[in-house]
Biopython code that builds the backbone (N, CA, C, O; Angstrom):
import numpy as np
from Bio.PDB.StructureBuilder import StructureBuilder

atoms = [
    (1, "UNK", "N", (-4.580, 5.294, -9.923)),
    (1, "UNK", "CA", (-4.998, 4.893, -8.569)),
    (1, "UNK", "C", (-5.389, 3.457, -8.599)),
    (1, "UNK", "O", (-6.094, 2.987, -9.492)),
    (2, "UNK", "N", (-4.907, 2.762, -7.585)),
    (2, "UNK", "CA", (-5.253, 1.351, -7.392)),
    (2, "UNK", "C", (-6.096, 1.206, -6.147)),
    (2, "UNK", "O", (-5.956, 2.005, -5.221)),
    (3, "UNK", "N", (-6.991, 0.187, -6.090)),
    (3, "UNK", "CA", (-7.834, -0.022, -4.984)),
    (3, "UNK", "C", (-8.001, -1.496, -4.707)),
    (3, "UNK", "O", (-8.159, -2.296, -5.630)),
    (4, "UNK", "N", (-7.966, -1.870, -3.396)),
    (4, "UNK", "CA", (-8.155, -3.234, -2.973)),
    (4, "UNK", "C", (-8.702, -3.210, -1.566)),
    (4, "UNK", "O", (-8.104, -2.589, -0.688)),
    (5, "UNK", "N", (-9.819, -3.866, -1.326)),
    (5, "UNK", "CA", (-10.466, -3.929, 0.024)),
    (5, "UNK", "C", (-10.646, -2.574, 0.654)),
    (5, "UNK", "O", (-10.571, -2.424, 1.874)),
    (6, "UNK", "N", (-10.882, -1.597, -0.180)),
    (6, "UNK", "CA", (-11.137, -0.213, 0.314)),
    (6, "UNK", "C", (-9.868, 0.628, 0.479)),
    (6, "UNK", "O", (-9.938, 1.842, 0.670)),
    (7, "UNK", "N", (-8.746, -0.013, 0.407)),
    (7, "UNK", "CA", (-7.453, 0.688, 0.477)),
    (7, "UNK", "C", (-7.078, 1.198, -0.906)),
    (7, "UNK", "O", (-7.205, 0.468, -1.889)),
    (8, "UNK", "N", (-6.626, 2.421, -0.993)),
    (8, "UNK", "CA", (-6.182, 3.016, -2.231)),
    (8, "UNK", "C", (-4.660, 3.216, -2.187)),
    (8, "UNK", "O", (-4.085, 3.540, -1.148)),
    (9, "UNK", "N", (-4.037, 3.012, -3.340)),
    (9, "UNK", "CA", (-2.602, 3.115, -3.438)),
    (9, "UNK", "C", (-2.196, 4.098, -4.537)),
    (9, "UNK", "O", (-2.861, 4.221, -5.566)),
    (10, "UNK", "N", (-1.152, 4.750, -4.302)),
    (10, "UNK", "CA", (-0.510, 5.599, -5.324)),
    (10, "UNK", "C", (0.794, 4.981, -5.732)),
    (10, "UNK", "O", (1.507, 4.412, -4.905)),
    (11, "UNK", "N", (1.113, 5.088, -6.999)),
    (11, "UNK", "CA", (2.319, 4.380, -7.533)),
    (11, "UNK", "C", (3.205, 5.432, -8.206)),
    (11, "UNK", "O", (2.722, 6.299, -8.935)),
    (12, "UNK", "N", (4.489, 5.338, -7.951)),
    (12, "UNK", "CA", (5.437, 6.168, -8.637)),
    (12, "UNK", "C", (6.522, 5.313, -9.252)),
    (12, "UNK", "O", (6.794, 4.213, -8.771)),
    (13, "UNK", "N", (7.142, 5.802, -10.305)),
    (13, "UNK", "CA", (8.222, 5.089, -10.930)),
    (13, "UNK", "C", (9.530, 5.638, -10.515)),
    (13, "UNK", "O", (9.743, 6.846, -10.616)),
    (14, "UNK", "N", (10.438, 4.802, -10.043)),
    (14, "UNK", "CA", (11.796, 5.241, -9.663)),
    (14, "UNK", "C", (12.737, 4.854, -10.750)),
    (14, "UNK", "O", (13.159, 3.700, -10.814)),
    (15, "UNK", "N", (13.084, 5.768, -11.607)),
    (15, "UNK", "CA", (13.951, 5.432, -12.753)),
    (15, "UNK", "C", (15.387, 5.081, -12.328)),
    (15, "UNK", "O", (16.115, 4.442, -13.087)),
    (16, "UNK", "N", (15.794, 5.495, -11.118)),
    (16, "UNK", "CA", (17.161, 5.121, -10.720)),
    (16, "UNK", "C", (17.384, 3.704, -10.406)),
    (16, "UNK", "O", (18.523, 3.239, -10.371)),
    (17, "UNK", "N", (16.266, 2.957, -10.162)),
    (17, "UNK", "CA", (16.365, 1.505, -9.923)),
    (17, "UNK", "C", (15.448, 0.728, -10.865)),
    (17, "UNK", "O", (15.445, -0.503, -10.870)),
    (18, "UNK", "N", (14.667, 1.466, -11.666)),
    (18, "UNK", "CA", (13.810, 0.795, -12.640)),
    (18, "UNK", "C", (12.672, -0.020, -11.983)),
    (18, "UNK", "O", (12.341, -1.130, -12.401)),
    (19, "UNK", "N", (12.107, 0.580, -10.957)),
    (19, "UNK", "CA", (11.027, -0.194, -10.268)),
    (19, "UNK", "C", (9.832, 0.789, -10.010)),
    (19, "UNK", "O", (9.991, 2.008, -9.937)),
    (20, "UNK", "N", (8.698, 0.197, -9.886)),
    (20, "UNK", "CA", (7.493, 0.904, -9.523)),
    (20, "UNK", "C", (7.277, 0.720, -8.020)),
    (20, "UNK", "O", (7.356, -0.400, -7.515)),
    (21, "UNK", "N", (7.006, 1.813, -7.306)),
    (21, "UNK", "CA", (6.830, 1.774, -5.859)),
    (21, "UNK", "C", (5.420, 2.312, -5.535)),
    (21, "UNK", "O", (5.020, 3.372, -6.017)),
    (22, "UNK", "N", (4.682, 1.553, -4.704)),
    (22, "UNK", "CA", (3.391, 1.935, -4.334)),
    (22, "UNK", "C", (3.264, 2.042, -2.861)),
    (22, "UNK", "O", (4.000, 1.410, -2.103)),
    (23, "UNK", "N", (2.275, 2.890, -2.435)),
    (23, "UNK", "CA", (1.965, 3.041, -0.968)),
    (23, "UNK", "C", (0.525, 3.330, -0.807)),
    (23, "UNK", "O", (-0.080, 3.986, -1.655)),
    (24, "UNK", "N", (-0.062, 2.843, 0.291)),
    (24, "UNK", "CA", (-1.446, 3.111, 0.602)),
    (24, "UNK", "C", (-1.574, 4.579, 1.031)),
    (24, "UNK", "O", (-0.785, 5.064, 1.842)),
    (25, "UNK", "N", (-2.553, 5.267, 0.494)),
    (25, "UNK", "CA", (-2.705, 6.670, 0.732)),
    (25, "UNK", "C", (-3.940, 7.113, 1.504)),
    (25, "UNK", "O", (-4.072, 8.287, 1.849)),
    (26, "UNK", "N", (-4.852, 6.168, 1.778)),
    (26, "UNK", "CA", (-6.074, 6.559, 2.453)),
    (26, "UNK", "C", (-6.195, 5.902, 3.836)),
    (26, "UNK", "O", (-7.272, 5.463, 4.239)),
    (27, "UNK", "N", (-5.070, 5.846, 4.546)),
    (27, "UNK", "CA", (-5.106, 5.174, 5.834)),
    (27, "UNK", "C", (-4.482, 6.014, 6.929)),
    (27, "UNK", "O", (-4.159, 5.477, 7.989)),
    (28, "UNK", "N", (-4.298, 7.313, 6.722)),
    (28, "UNK", "CA", (-3.790, 8.202, 7.704)),
    (28, "UNK", "C", (-2.415, 8.737, 7.342)),
    (28, "UNK", "O", (-1.984, 8.650, 6.193)),
    (29, "UNK", "N", (-1.736, 9.289, 8.332)),
    (29, "UNK", "CA", (-0.509, 10.005, 8.059)),
    (29, "UNK", "C", (0.638, 9.055, 7.591)),
    (29, "UNK", "O", (1.491, 9.471, 6.806)),
    (30, "UNK", "N", (0.658, 7.854, 8.042)),
    (30, "UNK", "CA", (1.740, 6.945, 7.719)),
    (30, "UNK", "C", (1.185, 5.779, 6.893)),
    (30, "UNK", "O", (0.165, 5.180, 7.237)),
    (31, "UNK", "N", (1.886, 5.475, 5.797)),
    (31, "UNK", "CA", (1.417, 4.354, 4.981)),
    (31, "UNK", "C", (1.467, 3.041, 5.714)),
    (31, "UNK", "O", (2.506, 2.694, 6.276)),
    (32, "UNK", "N", (0.361, 2.284, 5.730)),
    (32, "UNK", "CA", (0.329, 1.062, 6.451)),
    (32, "UNK", "C", (0.897, -0.085, 5.583)),
    (32, "UNK", "O", (1.180, -1.171, 6.088)),
    (33, "UNK", "N", (1.050, 0.165, 4.328)),
    (33, "UNK", "CA", (1.557, -0.887, 3.427)),
    (33, "UNK", "C", (2.225, -0.224, 2.241)),
    (33, "UNK", "O", (1.744, 0.767, 1.691)),
    (34, "UNK", "N", (3.345, -0.804, 1.872)),
    (34, "UNK", "CA", (4.044, -0.387, 0.611)),
    (34, "UNK", "C", (4.336, -1.661, -0.190)),
    (34, "UNK", "O", (4.325, -2.783, 0.317)),
    (35, "UNK", "N", (4.589, -1.415, -1.433)),
    (35, "UNK", "CA", (4.854, -2.553, -2.337)),
    (35, "UNK", "C", (5.672, -2.052, -3.476)),
    (35, "UNK", "O", (5.804, -0.841, -3.655)),
    (36, "UNK", "N", (6.227, -2.940, -4.255)),
    (36, "UNK", "CA", (6.971, -2.554, -5.442)),
    (36, "UNK", "C", (7.002, -3.741, -6.466)),
    (36, "UNK", "O", (6.799, -4.907, -6.126)),
    (37, "UNK", "N", (7.255, -3.371, -7.664)),
    (37, "UNK", "CA", (7.303, -4.311, -8.749)),
    (37, "UNK", "C", (8.229, -3.796, -9.855)),
    (37, "UNK", "O", (8.424, -2.588, -9.992)),
    (38, "UNK", "N", (8.766, -4.665, -10.601)),
    (38, "UNK", "CA", (9.557, -4.256, -11.749)),
    (38, "UNK", "C", (8.724, -4.014, -12.968)),
    (38, "UNK", "O", (9.195, -3.428, -13.942)),
    (39, "UNK", "N", (7.418, -4.484, -12.927)),
    (39, "UNK", "CA", (6.586, -4.333, -14.113)),
    (39, "UNK", "C", (5.106, -4.103, -13.668)),
    (39, "UNK", "O", (4.705, -4.406, -12.544)),
    (40, "UNK", "N", (4.349, -3.559, -14.614)),
    (40, "UNK", "CA", (3.017, -3.223, -14.359)),
    (40, "UNK", "C", (2.158, -4.495, -14.127)),
    (40, "UNK", "O", (1.261, -4.511, -13.285)),
    (41, "UNK", "N", (2.463, -5.537, -14.891)),
    (41, "UNK", "CA", (1.713, -6.792, -14.814)),
    (41, "UNK", "C", (1.633, -7.339, -13.404)),
    (41, "UNK", "O", (0.609, -7.906, -13.023)),
    (42, "UNK", "N", (2.664, -7.188, -12.639)),
    (42, "UNK", "CA", (2.752, -7.753, -11.280)),
    (42, "UNK", "C", (2.313, -6.784, -10.173)),
    (42, "UNK", "O", (2.200, -7.161, -9.006)),
    (43, "UNK", "N", (2.067, -5.519, -10.569)),
    (43, "UNK", "CA", (1.815, -4.485, -9.584)),
    (43, "UNK", "C", (0.578, -4.702, -8.704)),
    (43, "UNK", "O", (0.641, -4.598, -7.479)),
    (44, "UNK", "N", (-0.531, -5.001, -9.354)),
    (44, "UNK", "CA", (-1.728, -5.291, -8.571)),
    (44, "UNK", "C", (-1.583, -6.465, -7.619)),
    (44, "UNK", "O", (-2.036, -6.418, -6.475)),
    (45, "UNK", "N", (-0.954, -7.502, -8.101)),
    (45, "UNK", "CA", (-0.732, -8.700, -7.227)),
    (45, "UNK", "C", (0.063, -8.325, -6.040)),
    (45, "UNK", "O", (-0.269, -8.746, -4.931)),
    (46, "UNK", "N", (1.142, -7.523, -6.207)),
    (46, "UNK", "CA", (1.980, -7.087, -5.090)),
    (46, "UNK", "C", (1.215, -6.204, -4.124)),
    (46, "UNK", "O", (1.390, -6.300, -2.909)),
    (47, "UNK", "N", (0.373, -5.351, -4.663)),
    (47, "UNK", "CA", (-0.462, -4.434, -3.856)),
    (47, "UNK", "C", (-1.386, -5.290, -2.965)),
    (47, "UNK", "O", (-1.479, -5.074, -1.756)),
    (48, "UNK", "N", (-2.058, -6.257, -3.591)),
    (48, "UNK", "CA", (-3.041, -7.121, -2.840)),
    (48, "UNK", "C", (-2.263, -7.976, -1.815)),
    (48, "UNK", "O", (-2.738, -8.179, -0.698)),
    (49, "UNK", "N", (-1.146, -8.445, -2.170)),
    (49, "UNK", "CA", (-0.337, -9.265, -1.227)),
    (49, "UNK", "C", (0.069, -8.404, -0.006)),
    (49, "UNK", "O", (-0.001, -8.866, 1.132)),
    (50, "UNK", "N", (0.480, -7.189, -0.249)),
    (50, "UNK", "CA", (0.869, -6.282, 0.814)),
    (50, "UNK", "C", (-0.261, -5.982, 1.749)),
    (50, "UNK", "O", (-0.053, -5.946, 2.962)),
    (51, "UNK", "N", (-1.450, -5.764, 1.241)),
    (51, "UNK", "CA", (-2.647, -5.461, 2.103)),
    (51, "UNK", "C", (-3.009, -6.781, 2.860)),
    (51, "UNK", "O", (-3.282, -6.729, 4.060)),
    (52, "UNK", "N", (-3.015, -7.890, 2.216)),
    (52, "UNK", "CA", (-3.346, -9.142, 2.826)),
    (52, "UNK", "C", (-2.407, -9.475, 3.930)),
    (52, "UNK", "O", (-2.831, -9.949, 4.984)),
    (53, "UNK", "N", (-1.108, -9.234, 3.715)),
    (53, "UNK", "CA", (-0.093, -9.487, 4.769)),
    (53, "UNK", "C", (-0.258, -8.521, 5.944)),
    (53, "UNK", "O", (-0.051, -8.899, 7.097)),
    (54, "UNK", "N", (-0.626, -7.289, 5.651)),
    (54, "UNK", "CA", (-0.843, -6.344, 6.703)),
    (54, "UNK", "C", (-1.991, -6.778, 7.556)),
    (54, "UNK", "O", (-1.860, -6.806, 8.780)),
    (55, "UNK", "N", (-3.164, -7.135, 6.946)),
    (55, "UNK", "CA", (-4.305, -7.577, 7.678)),
    (55, "UNK", "C", (-4.052, -8.846, 8.490)),
    (55, "UNK", "O", (-4.527, -8.967, 9.619)),
    (56, "UNK", "N", (-3.299, -9.798, 7.910)),
    (56, "UNK", "CA", (-2.952, -11.034, 8.604)),
    (56, "UNK", "C", (-2.095, -10.747, 9.830)),
    (56, "UNK", "O", (-2.266, -11.342, 10.895)),
    (57, "UNK", "N", (-1.197, -9.846, 9.647)),
    (57, "UNK", "CA", (-0.308, -9.513, 10.750)),
    (57, "UNK", "C", (-1.104, -8.808, 11.887)),
    (57, "UNK", "O", (-0.800, -9.013, 13.062)),
    (58, "UNK", "N", (-2.080, -8.012, 11.550)),
    (58, "UNK", "CA", (-2.899, -7.378, 12.605)),
    (58, "UNK", "C", (-3.710, -8.455, 13.283)),
    (58, "UNK", "O", (-3.863, -8.401, 14.503)),
    (59, "UNK", "N", (-4.236, -9.424, 12.574)),
    (59, "UNK", "CA", (-4.984, -10.557, 13.168)),
    (59, "UNK", "C", (-4.069, -11.301, 14.193)),
    (59, "UNK", "O", (-4.419, -11.529, 15.351)),
    (60, "UNK", "N", (-2.944, -11.633, 13.694)),
    (60, "UNK", "CA", (-1.947, -12.439, 14.500)),
    (60, "UNK", "C", (-1.559, -11.690, 15.781)),
    (60, "UNK", "O", (-1.402, -12.297, 16.841)),
    (61, "UNK", "N", (-1.405, -10.353, 15.670)),
    (61, "UNK", "CA", (-1.006, -9.560, 16.811)),
    (61, "UNK", "C", (-2.193, -9.112, 17.667)),
    (61, "UNK", "O", (-1.997, -8.501, 18.717)),
    (62, "UNK", "N", (-3.407, -9.405, 17.238)),
    (62, "UNK", "CA", (-4.596, -9.052, 17.990)),
    (62, "UNK", "C", (-4.840, -7.624, 18.040)),
    (62, "UNK", "O", (-5.379, -7.147, 19.039)),
    (63, "UNK", "N", (-4.472, -6.838, 16.987)),
    (63, "UNK", "CA", (-4.724, -5.427, 16.929)),
    (63, "UNK", "C", (-5.674, -5.088, 15.804)),
    (63, "UNK", "O", (-5.780, -5.826, 14.824)),
    (64, "UNK", "N", (-6.345, -4.004, 15.942)),
    (64, "UNK", "CA", (-7.340, -3.525, 14.956)),
    (64, "UNK", "C", (-6.528, -2.867, 13.850)),
    (64, "UNK", "O", (-5.691, -2.005, 14.119)),
    (65, "UNK", "N", (-6.773, -3.273, 12.600)),
    (65, "UNK", "CA", (-6.046, -2.641, 11.479)),
    (65, "UNK", "C", (-6.558, -1.232, 11.254)),
    (65, "UNK", "O", (-7.705, -0.910, 11.565)),
    (66, "UNK", "N", (-5.679, -0.391, 10.704)),
    (66, "UNK", "CA", (-6.055, 0.926, 10.343)),
    (66, "UNK", "C", (-7.041, 0.825, 9.182)),
    (66, "UNK", "O", (-6.724, 0.239, 8.147)),
    (67, "UNK", "N", (-8.211, 1.385, 9.347)),
    (67, "UNK", "CA", (-9.271, 1.319, 8.329)),
    (67, "UNK", "C", (-9.017, 2.421, 7.320)),
    (67, "UNK", "O", (-8.610, 3.520, 7.694)),
    (68, "UNK", "N", (-9.252, 2.144, 6.050)),
    (68, "UNK", "CA", (-9.098, 3.210, 5.047)),
    (68, "UNK", "C", (-10.234, 4.231, 5.201)),
    (68, "UNK", "O", (-11.346, 3.886, 5.599)),
    (69, "UNK", "N", (-9.924, 5.515, 4.872)),
    (69, "UNK", "CA", (-10.926, 6.475, 4.925)),
    (69, "UNK", "C", (-11.747, 6.333, 3.685)),
    (69, "UNK", "O", (-11.213, 6.200, 2.585)),
    (70, "UNK", "N", (-13.057, 6.362, 3.856)),
    (70, "UNK", "CA", (-14.008, 6.078, 2.730)),
    (70, "UNK", "C", (-14.326, 7.375, 1.965)),
    (70, "UNK", "O", (-14.756, 7.317, 0.812)),
    (71, "UNK", "N", (-14.122, 8.535, 2.589)),
    (71, "UNK", "CA", (-14.544, 9.764, 1.948)),
    (71, "UNK", "C", (-15.920, 10.151, 2.321)),
    (71, "UNK", "O", (-16.381, 11.213, 1.905)),
    (72, "UNK", "N", (-16.616, 9.353, 3.086)),
    (72, "UNK", "CA", (-17.973, 9.662, 3.572)),
    (72, "UNK", "C", (-17.901, 10.121, 4.975)),
    (72, "UNK", "O", (-17.165, 9.577, 5.798)),
    (73, "UNK", "N", (-18.682, 11.143, 5.250)),
    (73, "UNK", "CA", (-18.687, 11.771, 6.583)),
    (73, "UNK", "C", (-20.150, 12.105, 6.888)),
    (73, "UNK", "O", (-20.808, 12.809, 6.122)),
    (74, "UNK", "N", (-20.641, 11.598, 7.999)),
    (74, "UNK", "CA", (-22.019, 11.930, 8.428)),
    (74, "UNK", "C", (-21.878, 13.200, 9.267)),
    (74, "UNK", "O", (-21.042, 13.271, 10.168)),
    (75, "UNK", "N", (-22.688, 14.177, 8.967)),
    (75, "UNK", "CA", (-22.594, 15.475, 9.617)),
    (75, "UNK", "C", (-23.917, 15.924, 10.085)),
    (75, "UNK", "O", (-24.876, 15.926, 9.313)),
    (76, "UNK", "N", (-24.016, 16.302, 11.303)),
    (76, "UNK", "CA", (-25.312, 16.818, 11.836)),
    (76, "UNK", "C", (-25.191, 18.326, 12.046)),
    (76, "UNK", "O", (-24.281, 18.824, 12.709)),
    (77, "UNK", "N", (-26.156, 19.023, 11.448)),
    (77, "UNK", "CA", (-26.284, 20.490, 11.534)),
    (77, "UNK", "C", (-27.565, 20.801, 12.215)),
    (77, "UNK", "O", (-28.516, 20.020, 12.175)),
    (78, "UNK", "N", (-27.595, 21.944, 12.846)),
    (78, "UNK", "CA", (-28.902, 22.434, 13.309)),
    (78, "UNK", "C", (-29.721, 22.863, 12.087)),
    (78, "UNK", "O", (-29.154, 23.163, 11.036)),
    (79, "UNK", "N", (-31.039, 22.893, 12.222)),
    (79, "UNK", "CA", (-31.887, 23.251, 11.066)),
    (79, "UNK", "C", (-31.605, 24.614, 10.435)),
    (79, "UNK", "O", (-31.679, 24.779, 9.218)),
    (80, "UNK", "N", (-31.285, 25.576, 11.282)),
    (80, "UNK", "CA", (-30.956, 26.914, 10.806)),
    (80, "UNK", "C", (-29.723, 26.923, 9.983)),
    (80, "UNK", "O", (-29.695, 27.544, 8.920)),
    (81, "UNK", "N", (-28.655, 26.228, 10.448)),
    (81, "UNK", "CA", (-27.391, 26.188, 9.671)),
    (81, "UNK", "C", (-27.571, 25.392, 8.387)),
    (81, "UNK", "O", (-27.021, 25.722, 7.336)),
    (82, "UNK", "N", (-28.368, 24.324, 8.513)),
    (82, "UNK", "CA", (-28.617, 23.501, 7.300)),
    (82, "UNK", "C", (-29.270, 24.374, 6.248)),
    (82, "UNK", "O", (-28.887, 24.320, 5.079)),
    (83, "UNK", "N", (-30.255, 25.185, 6.641)),
    (83, "UNK", "CA", (-30.951, 26.036, 5.715)),
    (83, "UNK", "C", (-30.004, 27.036, 5.104)),
    (83, "UNK", "O", (-30.051, 27.258, 3.894)),
    (84, "UNK", "N", (-29.147, 27.647, 5.892)),
    (84, "UNK", "CA", (-28.142, 28.622, 5.390)),
    (84, "UNK", "C", (-27.147, 27.984, 4.401)),
    (84, "UNK", "O", (-26.765, 28.590, 3.400)),
    (85, "UNK", "N", (-26.742, 26.747, 4.715)),
    (85, "UNK", "CA", (-25.849, 26.025, 3.820)),
    (85, "UNK", "C", (-26.545, 25.722, 2.472)),
    (85, "UNK", "O", (-25.962, 25.913, 1.405)),
    (86, "UNK", "N", (-27.781, 25.255, 2.547)),
    (86, "UNK", "CA", (-28.574, 24.932, 1.330)),
    (86, "UNK", "C", (-28.734, 26.200, 0.542)),
    (86, "UNK", "O", (-28.583, 26.145, -0.679)),
    (87, "UNK", "N", (-29.019, 27.313, 1.116)),
    (87, "UNK", "CA", (-29.185, 28.566, 0.396)),
    (87, "UNK", "C", (-27.826, 29.010, -0.274)),
    (87, "UNK", "O", (-27.791, 29.395, -1.443)),
    (88, "UNK", "N", (-26.818, 28.943, 0.455)),
    (88, "UNK", "CA", (-25.444, 29.303, -0.043)),
    (88, "UNK", "C", (-25.064, 28.401, -1.209)),
    (88, "UNK", "O", (-24.550, 28.875, -2.222)),
    (89, "UNK", "N", (-25.311, 27.119, -1.069)),
    (89, "UNK", "CA", (-24.900, 26.222, -2.172)),
    (89, "UNK", "C", (-25.788, 26.485, -3.460)),
    (89, "UNK", "O", (-25.298, 26.388, -4.585)),
    (90, "UNK", "N", (-27.064, 26.809, -3.255)),
    (90, "UNK", "CA", (-27.919, 27.072, -4.381)),
    (90, "UNK", "C", (-27.445, 28.368, -5.048)),
    (90, "UNK", "O", (-27.412, 28.440, -6.277)),
    (91, "UNK", "N", (-27.081, 29.387, -4.275)),
    (91, "UNK", "CA", (-26.650, 30.627, -4.832)),
    (91, "UNK", "C", (-25.285, 30.437, -5.585)),
    (91, "UNK", "O", (-25.003, 31.144, -6.553)),
    (92, "UNK", "N", (-24.469, 29.483, -5.123)),
    (92, "UNK", "CA", (-23.182, 29.214, -5.793)),
    (92, "UNK", "C", (-23.340, 28.290, -6.973)),
    (92, "UNK", "O", (-22.412, 28.134, -7.768)),
    (93, "UNK", "N", (-24.531, 27.656, -7.107)),
    (93, "UNK", "CA", (-24.792, 26.757, -8.209)),
    (93, "UNK", "C", (-24.067, 25.414, -8.112)),
    (93, "UNK", "O", (-23.730, 24.774, -9.107)),
    (94, "UNK", "N", (-23.843, 25.018, -6.823)),
    (94, "UNK", "CA", (-23.207, 23.688, -6.603)),
    (94, "UNK", "C", (-24.059, 22.969, -5.596)),
    (94, "UNK", "O", (-24.914, 23.563, -4.939)),
    (95, "UNK", "N", (-23.808, 21.637, -5.479)),
    (95, "UNK", "CA", (-24.564, 20.799, -4.570)),
    (95, "UNK", "C", (-24.125, 21.179, -3.126)),
    (95, "UNK", "O", (-23.067, 21.775, -2.922)),
    (96, "UNK", "N", (-24.959, 20.819, -2.155)),
    (96, "UNK", "CA", (-24.620, 21.061, -0.758)),
    (96, "UNK", "C", (-23.347, 20.279, -0.442)),
    (96, "UNK", "O", (-22.484, 20.783, 0.277)),
    (97, "UNK", "N", (-23.216, 19.082, -0.954)),
    (97, "UNK", "CA", (-21.998, 18.329, -0.666)),
    (97, "UNK", "C", (-20.736, 19.030, -1.156)),
    (97, "UNK", "O", (-19.730, 19.123, -0.453)),
    (98, "UNK", "N", (-20.832, 19.524, -2.408)),
    (98, "UNK", "CA", (-19.664, 20.263, -2.963)),
    (98, "UNK", "C", (-19.399, 21.566, -2.238)),
    (98, "UNK", "O", (-18.247, 21.944, -2.026)),
    (99, "UNK", "N", (-20.464, 22.252, -1.860)),
    (99, "UNK", "CA", (-20.243, 23.477, -1.132)),
    (99, "UNK", "C", (-19.585, 23.283, 0.169)),
    (99, "UNK", "O", (-18.708, 24.065, 0.535)),
    (100, "UNK", "N", (-19.979, 22.227, 0.928)),
    (100, "UNK", "CA", (-19.367, 21.903, 2.219)),
    (100, "UNK", "C", (-17.891, 21.513, 1.985)),
    (100, "UNK", "O", (-17.008, 21.941, 2.728)),
    (101, "UNK", "N", (-17.632, 20.686, 0.933)),
    (101, "UNK", "CA", (-16.282, 20.227, 0.649)),
    (101, "UNK", "C", (-15.378, 21.435, 0.336)),
    (101, "UNK", "O", (-14.247, 21.502, 0.817)),
    (102, "UNK", "N", (-15.866, 22.367, -0.451)),
    (102, "UNK", "CA", (-15.118, 23.578, -0.767)),
    (102, "UNK", "C", (-14.849, 24.432, 0.465)),
    (102, "UNK", "O", (-13.760, 24.985, 0.616)),
    (103, "UNK", "N", (-15.847, 24.540, 1.351)),
    (103, "UNK", "CA", (-15.637, 25.333, 2.585)),
    (103, "UNK", "C", (-14.650, 24.665, 3.472)),
    (103, "UNK", "O", (-13.875, 25.358, 4.133)),
    (104, "UNK", "N", (-14.624, 23.387, 3.534)),
    (104, "UNK", "CA", (-13.637, 22.699, 4.360)),
    (104, "UNK", "C", (-12.277, 22.791, 3.788)),
    (104, "UNK", "O", (-11.316, 22.980, 4.534)),
    (105, "UNK", "N", (-12.134, 22.668, 2.482)),
    (105, "UNK", "CA", (-10.829, 22.819, 1.804)),
    (105, "UNK", "C", (-10.279, 24.233, 2.029)),
    (105, "UNK", "O", (-9.088, 24.411, 2.282)),
    (106, "UNK", "N", (-11.128, 25.198, 1.937)),
    (106, "UNK", "CA", (-10.744, 26.595, 2.139)),
    (106, "UNK", "C", (-10.239, 26.812, 3.613)),
    (106, "UNK", "O", (-9.211, 27.437, 3.872)),
    (107, "UNK", "N", (-11.040, 26.250, 4.532)),
    (107, "UNK", "CA", (-10.705, 26.360, 5.925)),
    (107, "UNK", "C", (-9.376, 25.702, 6.245)),
    (107, "UNK", "O", (-8.626, 26.203, 7.083)),
    (108, "UNK", "N", (-9.076, 24.604, 5.604)),
    (108, "UNK", "CA", (-7.851, 23.804, 5.822)),
    (108, "UNK", "C", (-6.670, 24.375, 5.021)),
    (108, "UNK", "O", (-5.546, 23.888, 5.135)),
    (109, "UNK", "N", (-6.925, 25.377, 4.238)),
    (109, "UNK", "CA", (-5.842, 26.031, 3.465)),
    (109, "UNK", "C", (-5.368, 25.275, 2.249)),
    (109, "UNK", "O", (-4.180, 25.299, 1.926)),
    (110, "UNK", "N", (-6.254, 24.620, 1.587)),
    (110, "UNK", "CA", (-5.845, 23.823, 0.395)),
    (110, "UNK", "C", (-6.027, 24.773, -0.745)),
    (110, "UNK", "O", (-5.770, 24.414, -1.895)),
]
sb = StructureBuilder()
sb.init_structure("model")
sb.init_model(0)
sb.init_chain("A")
sb.init_seg("    ")
for serial, (resi, resn, name, xyz) in enumerate(atoms, 1):
    if name == "N":
        sb.init_residue(resn, " ", resi, " ")
    sb.init_atom(name, np.array(xyz, "f"), 0.0, 1.0, " ", f" {name:<3s}", serial, name[0])
structure = sb.get_structure()
């Protein structure tokens, strides 16, 4: 996993052309930036250039860039539900954060 300015990228090797291909994975359904390199040494530079060009293009066009998802989510619960979640997580032997993450993953069918 690569990271630059909060954006994370996934890289795959395409052996049919002998190149590494990367794409931003934490910015929504469609990758906002892609990049490629023939070698590992240049990969980070190409990733950073791709993000910088994307951000510059957004500035030039006067549009708000797609922000990367941080993985943090502020959640407000009623006190009764908060207590039930805390009890359930304690019974499961996991943190409240992990318990909520597991519940959401289960609900989303992961």
